[in-house]
N, C-alpha and C positions, 0 to 999 in steps of 0.2 A: 504494499500499499504505499502510495506516495501522495504528496500534496497536502491539502488541508485536512486536519484531523476531523473525524466524524463527531457529531454532537454526543452520541452515546459514549464513545470512547473518552471524550473530554470529561463528561459528567462522571464516569466511572473513576477516572483518575482523581478528580476532585474529591469524590466520596472516600477514596483510599487515603488521600492526604489529610482529609478532615478526620478520619478515624485515627490516623497516626498522631495528629495534633491532640486529639481528645485522649488518646492513651498516654501520651507524655504529660498532659495536664493532670490526669488522674495519678500518674506515678509521682509527679512532683508534689501533689498533695500529701502523699504518704511519707515524704522525706521530712526530716527535722528542718526547721528554718536555718539558713546559713548564718544569720546573725540573730542570736536569741534575744538580744536586747531590743531589737526592732520588730514588733509584730507585724504581719502582713507582708513582709519582704520575701519575695520568691526569686528563684533563679530564672524563670521564664523559659523553661525547656521547650515548651510548645511553640515558642517564637522561632525556633530553628526551622520548623516546617514552613512557616510563613516566609521567612527570609529565603529559603530555598526556592519556594514558588515564585517569589518576587524576582529572583535572578533567572530562573529557568523558564517560567511560564508567562511572566508579566504581572502587572499590578492588579488587573481584574480577578485573576485566579487567586492571588494572595489575599485580596480583600474578601472574596467569597468565603475562603477557608477561615479567615480571621473572624468574620461575622458569624459564621456557623459555629465555630468553637466558642465564641462568646455567648451565643444563645443556648447551645447545648451544654456547655461546661458549667 
């Protein structure tokens, strides 16, 4: 297959990246805080997925995954 990616393939890739971001978000919730004196401080592991998408797929895909992670997480 060459050329423009199909909509189903794009939607499937975004779903996989969203699930990876949600899994990292859940994993990060189980870890102790990096700085115990500051409550609410997190590493932001799920942002790795968003940054990769920003680099590889563009800002629209990164925005979709960031918004879905925010709503679902």
